[in-house]
C-alpha positions as CSV (number, residue, x, y, z in Angstrom):
1,M,-28.0,51.4,-24.1
2,D,-25.8,53.9,-25.8
3,E,-22.0,53.9,-25.3
4,T,-22.0,56.8,-22.8
5,N,-24.6,54.9,-20.6
6,K,-22.6,51.7,-21.0
7,I,-19.5,53.4,-19.6
8,Q,-21.4,54.8,-16.7
9,M,-23.0,51.4,-16.0
10,R,-19.6,49.7,-16.0
11,K,-18.0,52.3,-13.7
12,R,-20.9,52.2,-11.3
13,N,-21.2,48.4,-11.1
14,M,-17.5,47.6,-10.9
15,K,-17.0,50.2,-8.2
16,L,-20.0,49.2,-6.1
17,F,-19.7,45.4,-6.4
18,P,-16.8,44.9,-3.9
19,L,-18.6,47.0,-1.2
20,Y,-21.8,45.1,-1.9
21,K,-20.1,41.7,-1.8
22,R,-18.4,42.3,1.5
23,L,-21.7,42.8,3.2
24,S,-24.0,40.5,1.2
25,W,-22.1,37.3,0.7
26,D,-23.7,35.6,3.7
27,Y,-25.5,36.6,6.9
28,L,-23.4,38.6,9.2
29,F,-23.9,38.6,13.0
30,F,-25.8,35.3,12.6
31,Y,-24.1,32.0,12.3
32,T,-22.3,32.1,15.7
33,I,-25.5,32.5,17.6
34,N,-28.3,31.2,15.4
35,F,-28.3,27.7,17.0
36,L,-28.3,29.1,20.5
37,F,-31.1,31.6,19.6
38,L,-33.4,28.9,18.2
39,T,-32.8,26.4,21.1
40,Q,-32.5,28.8,24.1
41,V,-34.8,31.7,23.1
42,K,-37.3,30.0,20.7
43,H,-37.2,26.6,22.5
44,I,-36.9,24.7,19.3
45,N,-35.6,21.1,19.8
46,A,-31.9,20.8,18.9
47,A,-32.6,17.9,16.6
48,D,-35.2,20.0,14.7
49,V,-32.6,22.8,14.3
50,V,-30.2,20.3,12.7
51,L,-33.0,19.0,10.5
52,I,-33.6,22.6,9.2
53,D,-30.1,22.6,7.6
54,S,-31.2,19.6,5.4
55,F,-34.4,21.5,4.5
56,Y,-32.2,24.4,3.3
57,Y,-30.3,22.2,0.8
58,L,-33.5,20.5,-0.4
59,F,-35.2,23.9,-1.0
60,S,-32.0,25.1,-2.8
61,I,-32.3,22.2,-5.2
62,I,-36.0,23.0,-5.9
63,A,-35.3,26.8,-6.2
64,Q,-32.8,26.7,-9.0
65,M,-35.4,26.5,-11.9
66,P,-37.6,29.3,-10.5
67,A,-34.4,31.4,-9.9
68,T,-33.5,30.9,-13.6
69,F,-36.9,32.3,-14.8
70,I,-36.8,35.2,-12.3
71,I,-33.3,36.3,-13.5
72,E,-34.2,35.9,-17.1
73,F,-37.5,37.8,-16.8
74,F,-36.7,40.5,-14.2
75,G,-33.0,41.0,-15.2
76,R,-29.9,40.7,-13.0
77,K,-30.3,43.9,-10.9
78,N,-33.9,43.4,-10.1
79,S,-33.4,39.8,-9.3
80,I,-30.6,40.7,-6.8
81,I,-33.0,43.1,-5.1
82,I,-35.7,40.4,-5.0
83,G,-33.1,38.0,-3.5
84,N,-32.1,40.5,-0.8
85,V,-35.7,41.3,0.1
86,L,-36.3,37.5,0.6
87,S,-33.3,37.4,2.9
88,C,-34.8,40.3,5.0
89,V,-38.1,38.4,5.2
90,Y,-36.2,35.3,6.2
91,M,-34.5,37.1,9.1
92,I,-37.8,38.6,10.2
93,L,-39.3,35.1,10.3
94,I,-36.4,33.9,12.4
95,I,-37.1,36.7,14.9
96,C,-40.8,36.0,15.0
97,S,-40.7,32.2,14.7
98,Q,-42.7,30.2,17.2
99,N,-42.4,26.6,15.9
100,L,-40.7,24.4,13.3
101,F,-43.2,25.2,10.6
102,H,-42.2,28.9,10.7
103,L,-38.6,27.9,10.4
104,I,-39.3,25.7,7.4
105,I,-41.0,28.6,5.6
106,A,-38.0,30.7,6.5
107,E,-35.6,28.2,4.9
108,I,-37.7,28.1,1.8
109,L,-37.3,31.8,1.4
110,S,-33.6,31.6,2.2
111,G,-33.0,28.8,-0.3
112,L,-34.7,30.8,-3.1
113,S,-32.9,34.0,-2.0
114,F,-29.4,32.4,-2.4
115,A,-30.4,30.5,-5.5
116,I,-31.2,33.9,-7.1
117,K,-28.2,35.8,-5.7
118,E,-25.5,33.2,-6.3
119,S,-26.4,33.2,-10.0
120,A,-27.4,36.8,-10.6
121,E,-24.5,38.5,-8.8
122,P,-21.6,37.0,-10.7
123,S,-23.5,37.3,-13.9
124,L,-24.2,41.1,-13.3
125,L,-20.5,41.6,-12.6
126,S,-19.4,39.6,-15.6
127,E,-21.7,41.6,-17.9
128,S,-20.5,44.9,-16.4
129,I,-16.8,44.3,-17.3
130,P,-15.7,45.6,-20.7
131,P,-15.0,42.9,-23.4
132,T,-11.2,42.5,-23.2
133,K,-8.8,39.6,-23.0
134,Y,-8.1,40.7,-19.4
135,K,-11.8,40.3,-18.4
136,S,-11.2,37.1,-16.4
137,R,-8.4,38.7,-14.4
138,I,-10.5,41.9,-13.7
139,F,-13.5,39.7,-12.7
140,A,-11.3,37.8,-10.2
141,K,-9.7,41.0,-8.8
142,I,-13.1,42.6,-8.1
143,T,-14.6,39.4,-6.6
144,E,-11.6,38.7,-4.4
145,K,-11.6,42.2,-3.0
146,G,-15.3,41.9,-1.9
147,M,-14.8,38.3,-0.5
148,A,-11.6,39.2,1.4
149,N,-13.3,42.1,3.1
150,Y,-16.3,39.9,3.9
151,Y,-14.0,37.5,5.8
152,I,-12.6,40.3,7.8
153,I,-16.0,41.8,8.6
154,N,-17.4,38.4,9.4
155,A,-14.6,37.7,11.8
156,I,-15.3,41.0,13.7
157,S,-19.1,40.4,13.6
158,T,-18.6,36.8,15.0
159,V,-16.9,38.2,18.1
160,I,-19.4,41.1,18.5
161,A,-22.4,38.7,18.1
162,G,-21.2,36.4,20.8
163,I,-20.7,39.3,23.2
164,L,-24.0,41.0,22.4
165,Y,-25.9,37.7,22.7
166,E,-25.1,37.6,26.4
167,V,-26.6,41.1,26.7
168,N,-29.8,40.4,24.7
169,P,-30.2,37.4,22.3
170,Y,-32.2,39.6,19.9
171,I,-29.5,42.2,19.4
172,P,-27.2,40.2,17.0
173,I,-30.3,39.0,15.0
174,C,-31.5,42.6,14.6
175,L,-28.0,43.6,13.6
176,S,-28.1,40.9,10.9
177,L,-31.5,42.2,9.7
178,S,-30.1,45.8,9.7
179,T,-27.2,44.7,7.5
180,L,-29.6,43.0,5.1
181,L,-31.6,46.1,4.8
182,L,-28.4,48.1,4.0
183,V,-27.5,45.4,1.4
184,T,-30.9,45.7,-0.2
185,F,-30.5,49.4,-0.5
186,L,-27.0,49.0,-2.1
187,S,-28.4,46.5,-4.6
188,T,-30.8,49.2,-5.9
189,L,-27.8,51.3,-6.9
190,F,-26.6,48.8,-9.5
191,I,-27.4,49.6,-13.1
192,E,-28.9,46.7,-15.2
193,P,-26.2,45.7,-17.7
194,L,-28.6,44.1,-20.2
195,E,-31.8,46.0,-20.9
196,K,-34.6,44.1,-22.5
197,T,-37.5,45.6,-24.5
198,K,-41.1,44.9,-23.6
199,K,-41.4,42.7,-26.6
200,E,-38.5,40.5,-25.3
201,K,-40.0,40.2,-21.9
202,K,-43.3,39.0,-23.3
203,E,-41.6,36.3,-25.4
204,S,-41.7,33.7,-22.6
205,G,-41.9,30.8,-25.1
206,N,-38.6,31.9,-26.7
207,Q,-37.1,32.4,-23.3
208,L,-37.9,28.8,-22.3
209,I,-36.3,27.6,-25.6
210,D,-33.2,29.7,-24.8
211,I,-32.9,28.3,-21.3
212,Q,-33.2,24.7,-22.7
213,E,-30.5,25.4,-25.3
214,A,-28.2,26.9,-22.7
215,F,-28.6,23.9,-20.3
216,K,-28.0,21.5,-23.2
217,F,-24.6,23.3,-23.7
218,V,-23.8,22.9,-20.0
219,I,-24.6,19.2,-20.2
220,K,-22.5,18.8,-23.4
221,S,-19.5,20.9,-22.4
222,E,-16.8,18.7,-20.9
223,R,-15.0,21.8,-19.5
224,V,-18.1,23.1,-17.6
225,K,-19.0,19.6,-16.4
226,G,-15.6,19.2,-14.9
227,L,-15.7,22.5,-13.1
228,I,-19.2,22.0,-11.8
229,L,-18.4,18.4,-10.7
230,F,-15.4,19.6,-8.7
231,S,-17.3,22.5,-7.3
232,A,-20.1,20.2,-6.1
233,I,-17.7,17.8,-4.4
234,I,-15.5,20.3,-2.6
235,M,-18.5,22.4,-1.4
236,A,-20.0,19.2,0.1
237,L,-16.8,18.7,2.0
238,F,-16.7,22.4,3.1
239,S,-20.3,22.0,4.3
240,I,-19.5,18.9,6.3
241,L,-16.4,20.4,7.9
242,T,-18.4,23.5,9.0
243,N,-20.0,21.3,11.6
244,Y,-17.4,18.6,12.1
245,E,-14.6,21.0,13.0
246,I,-16.6,22.6,15.8
247,S,-17.9,19.2,16.9
248,L,-14.3,17.8,17.1
249,L,-13.2,20.6,19.4
250,E,-16.3,20.3,21.5
251,D,-15.5,16.6,22.0
252,L,-12.1,17.7,23.2
253,E,-13.8,20.0,25.7
254,I,-12.6,23.3,24.2
255,S,-14.4,26.2,25.7
256,A,-17.0,28.2,23.7
257,S,-15.1,31.4,24.1
258,F,-12.0,29.9,22.5
259,L,-14.1,28.5,19.7
260,G,-15.4,32.0,19.0
261,I,-11.9,33.5,18.9
262,L,-10.6,30.6,16.7
263,A,-13.5,31.0,14.3
264,A,-12.8,34.8,13.9
265,M,-9.0,34.1,13.4
266,L,-9.7,31.5,10.7
267,Q,-12.1,33.9,8.9
268,I,-9.3,36.5,8.8
269,V,-6.9,33.8,7.4
270,S,-9.4,33.2,4.6
271,G,-9.7,36.9,3.9
272,I,-6.0,37.3,3.6
273,F,-5.5,34.4,1.2
274,T,-8.5,35.4,-0.9
275,K,-6.2,38.1,-2.2
276,K,-3.6,35.5,-3.1
277,Q,-5.8,33.6,-5.6
278,E,-4.1,35.2,-8.7
279,Q,-0.6,34.3,-7.5
280,F,-1.8,30.8,-6.7
281,H,-3.3,30.4,-10.1
282,N,-0.3,31.8,-11.9
283,K,2.0,29.3,-10.0
284,F,-0.1,26.1,-10.3
285,Q,-2.2,26.9,-13.4
286,N,-4.5,24.0,-14.3
287,K,-3.4,22.1,-11.2
288,S,-4.8,24.8,-8.9
289,L,-8.2,23.1,-8.2
290,T,-6.7,19.7,-7.7
291,I,-4.2,21.0,-5.1
292,I,-6.9,22.8,-3.2
293,G,-9.2,19.7,-3.2
294,L,-6.5,17.3,-2.1
295,L,-5.3,19.7,0.7
296,C,-8.8,20.0,2.1
297,A,-9.3,16.3,2.1
298,I,-5.9,15.8,3.8
299,S,-6.8,18.5,6.3
300,C,-10.0,16.6,7.2
301,L,-8.2,13.2,7.4
302,F,-5.4,14.4,9.6
303,S,-7.6,16.5,11.9
304,G,-9.5,13.3,12.6
305,I,-6.3,11.3,13.3
306,L,-5.0,14.0,15.6
307,G,-8.4,14.3,17.3
308,I,-7.9,10.7,18.5
309,A,-4.4,11.4,19.7
310,A,-5.5,14.6,21.4
311,E,-7.7,12.7,23.8
312,Q,-4.5,11.6,25.5
313,M,-2.1,14.5,24.5
314,K,-3.9,17.9,24.5
315,I,-0.9,19.5,22.7
316,M,-2.2,17.8,19.5
317,I,-5.0,20.4,19.5
318,I,-2.3,22.9,18.2
319,F,-1.7,20.7,15.2
320,I,-5.5,20.3,14.6
321,V,-5.8,24.1,14.5
322,G,-2.9,24.0,12.0
323,F,-4.8,21.7,9.7
324,Y,-8.0,23.8,10.1
325,T,-5.9,26.8,9.0
326,I,-4.8,24.9,5.8
327,K,-8.5,24.3,5.0
328,Y,-9.4,28.0,5.5
329,I,-6.5,29.1,3.3
330,C,-7.8,26.8,0.6
331,L,-11.3,28.2,1.1
332,G,-10.2,31.8,0.7
333,I,-8.3,31.0,-2.5
334,Y,-11.0,28.7,-3.9
335,N,-14.1,30.9,-3.9
336,P,-12.9,33.7,-6.2
337,L,-11.0,31.2,-8.3
338,I,-14.1,29.0,-9.1
339,E,-16.2,32.0,-10.0
340,K,-13.5,33.2,-12.3
341,Y,-13.2,29.8,-14.0
342,L,-16.9,29.4,-14.4
343,S,-17.3,32.9,-16.0
344,N,-14.5,32.2,-18.6
345,F,-15.7,31.8,-22.2
346,T,-19.2,33.0,-21.4
347,N,-21.6,35.7,-22.5
348,E,-25.0,37.0,-21.4
349,E,-26.8,34.0,-23.0
350,I,-25.0,31.3,-20.9
351,D,-23.4,32.8,-17.8
352,T,-26.5,32.7,-15.6
353,K,-27.3,29.2,-16.6
354,I,-23.8,28.0,-15.8
355,F,-24.0,29.4,-12.3
356,I,-27.5,28.0,-11.8
357,A,-26.3,24.5,-12.9
358,N,-23.4,24.8,-10.5
359,N,-25.6,25.8,-7.6
360,L,-28.0,23.0,-8.4
361,L,-25.4,20.3,-8.3
362,K,-23.8,21.8,-5.2
363,S,-27.1,21.7,-3.3
364,I,-27.7,18.1,-4.3
365,T,-24.3,16.8,-3.3
366,S,-24.3,18.9,-0.1
367,A,-27.7,17.4,0.8
368,I,-26.6,13.8,0.1
369,F,-23.2,14.0,1.8
370,G,-24.7,16.0,4.6
371,I,-27.2,13.2,5.4
372,F,-24.3,10.7,5.2
373,A,-22.2,12.9,7.6
374,S,-25.1,13.2,10.0
375,F,-25.6,9.4,9.9
376,L,-21.9,8.8,10.8
377,L,-21.9,11.4,13.6
378,D,-24.9,9.7,15.2
379,R,-22.9,6.5,15.5
380,M,-19.3,7.4,16.3
381,K,-17.0,10.1,17.6
382,T,-16.3,13.1,15.4
383,A,-12.6,12.2,15.0
384,Y,-13.5,8.8,13.4
385,C,-16.1,10.5,11.2
386,M,-13.5,13.0,9.9
387,I,-11.1,10.1,9.1
388,I,-13.8,8.3,7.1
389,V,-14.9,11.5,5.3
390,G,-11.3,12.5,4.6
391,I,-10.5,9.2,3.0
392,I,-13.7,9.3,0.9
393,F,-13.1,12.8,-0.4
394,F,-9.4,12.2,-1.0
395,I,-10.4,9.4,-3.4
396,L,-13.1,11.5,-5.0
397,M,-10.7,14.4,-5.6
398,I,-8.3,12.0,-7.4
399,L,-11.1,10.7,-9.6
400,V,-12.3,14.2,-10.4
401,N,-8.8,15.3,-11.2
402,R,-8.5,12.5,-13.7
403,F,-11.8,13.6,-15.3
404,M,-10.7,17.2,-15.5
405,K,-7.1,16.6,-16.6
406,K,-7.8,16.8,-20.4
407,R,-11.0,19.0,-20.1
408,V,-10.2,21.9,-17.8
409,G,-7.4,24.5,-17.8
410,L,-6.5,24.3,-21.4
411,K,-5.6,27.2,-23.6
412,P,-8.5,28.7,-25.7
413,E,-7.1,27.3,-28.9
414,E,-7.1,23.8,-27.4
415,Y,-10.8,23.8,-26.9
416,S,-13.3,22.7,-29.6
417,K,-15.5,25.4,-31.2
418,E,-18.5,24.0,-29.4
419,E,-16.8,24.5,-26.0
420,I,-16.1,28.2,-26.6
421,K,-19.1,29.1,-28.9
422,Y,-20.4,31.5,-26.3
423,D,-17.0,33.2,-25.8
424,R,-17.4,36.9,-26.7
425,L,-13.7,37.4,-26.3
426,Q,-12.4,35.2,-29.1
427,K,-11.4,38.2,-31.2
428,Y,-9.2,39.5,-28.4
429,A,-7.3,36.3,-28.0
430,S,-3.7,36.5,-29.0
């Protein structure tokens, strides 16, 4: 690719990415009504619907290696298109599903779709940004813009989906599919940042060696291990709280309409604070992730404590919502921050593999802790479950902080040559 085409590629991808991200980060018009749709319209047993979530995490674990080969062989742009097509097929299967088997097939496709997209998308953006010492900041700004707008759109779609579901349950699902079709079209407008020759594509043996070498680096790198370990633990907590937070309010007999409005408001809060990640990072530096992790664990713990008190004093629900808000503030700041940290000191040889390794461990921990959380919820009230989970994750966050303390957040010159050997920006360091 000559210099003129590179400039055109960078301009196109950097301009398009925020628009694409705000519509593609997750399924719109879907998560507020998917449980109702499957149980009420498709007559799938509620326990089976819950089981499907576990299948998703299992398939996400298995899908990481195929996703690596797909991205390496087809390139970042084509892989993103493939991922979006799989998401469209997933939604079609949900619409047409008649039994549990159909839903399991759908979850296989969804797991592979997100395994591809969650690695190819940040990698495409990273390779589209010019090599400069400000690359990390530019990456974070573009990512946060897309994520912040997603939260706003998702909040609006949450309310709309609930209303339209009462009119016809198929309408919000069809709107979700329509959005995915639009997202698929947008992904075709990207320009592949790294073009491979036919000879390079045929060298599958060398490709396998390159992948093995890259994963060896991920395993050896103390910095990357620290980031991935933290990411895996906090995403497991976020995954648990997605269900626990709603379950706690249902235990307190909060109406479904209020839950929908609250969910939309919390999404907006996340969207607003996504744009604050740079300020947060500048203020707390290498303590940023630790603060986020501890605040989320404390939010879970105190929500549980207040949930017990709220059984006698309903006014405590206000404080529960306050702690929920803290978690959603942390969620908004965390997502662009972790992608920024993972993309630091990388080039085209390693960036995809780092995101793949991160997604793999996230899926494993989410599956394990998800099963544990389900086990607890089957035996005690949600409030007590949240107290137990909050204590466990508070301890885990302290332990992970100790591990990261001398490994993550250092200045470039403080890392070993091995740690930054893939850093294309060393010559720009001042």
